[in-house]
N, C-alpha and C positions, 0 to 999 in steps of 0.2 A: 413475404419477406421475413427472414429470421430476426431474432432480436439483435444478434451480432451485426447483421447487415444494416439494420436500422441505425445502431450506434455508429458504425463506420461511415454511413452516409451523413449523419449529423457531424461527425468529426471533420468531414470534408469542408463544411461550412464554418466550423468552430474548432479548429485544431488545437487551440490552447485552452479549451474548456476544461476545467479541473474535474467537475463531476463526470463528464463523458469519458475522459481518459481513465478515471478511476473505475468507472462502470465497465469499460472495455477490458481493463486489466483483470478485474474480477471474473469477467465472463470467460476470457480465454484461459485463465488459471483453472476455472472449472471444467474446461474442455481439455486440460492436460497440457497446455502450452505454458508451463511454469516460467521458462526463461523469458518468453515474450512479456509475460506479466511482470516479472521482476524488472525488466528493462524499462517498461512503461512507468511503473511506480517510482523507480529511481529518477527517471526524467521528470516526472510530475513534481516530485519533491524538490527538484532543482528550481522549478518554476514557482512552487508554493509550499514552503516549509511549514506552513500553519495547518495544512490539511491533515489533521491528527489520525484519521482513519487509515490514511495511506501508509503512515509509519507502521501501524500495527499489522496491516495486511502484508507489507514488505517484509517485516520481521518474521512473520509466520511462514511466508513462501521461502525465505532464505533458510529457516530452520529445517523446513521440509526437504530442501535441496542440499542438506548436510553442509551448509555454510554457517555453521553455528557461531563462529567468531563474529562474522559480519552481522548475523541476526542479532547478536547481543549489542553490537554497536548501534544499529539501527534502532533497536528497542530503547536503548539509553537515550538516544536523541529524541525519540518519540515521546518518551516519558517527559522530558524537559518541555517539548512542544505542548503536550497536554496540559502540564502545570501552568505554562504561560497563558494558555487559552482558558484555564479555569475548568477544564474538563476532568474532574476527579474520577469519574467512572472509567474513562479511557485510560487514564493514568494507572489506575488500580488493575485494570485488565492486562495492560502491558507489563506492569511490574510483576504480576503474577506469572505471566508467561515467561518473562526473563528469568525469574527464579526457578521455573521449571526446567530451564536449559542448563542449569548448574553453574 
């Protein structure tokens, strides 16, 4: 059974599991299914705005998809989420990536 199949099987039992949905999004993004990954991360963040890593990954995927304005918006919200969570490392990474977008 592939890693994707394992995650998808686990999602059947736990469809709202934050980590499983995040892992699935990263996996499909790595397989070239960028739009599916973006949709899953957007959905995930409607369920759990505190999942800081999802903000950063979503921002990166949007930038990769030439949705720079949306990526900037997502990263700005992610920076605020990281600050609220006290995650200065993630905040710094997102801030650096946001600045690289111009």
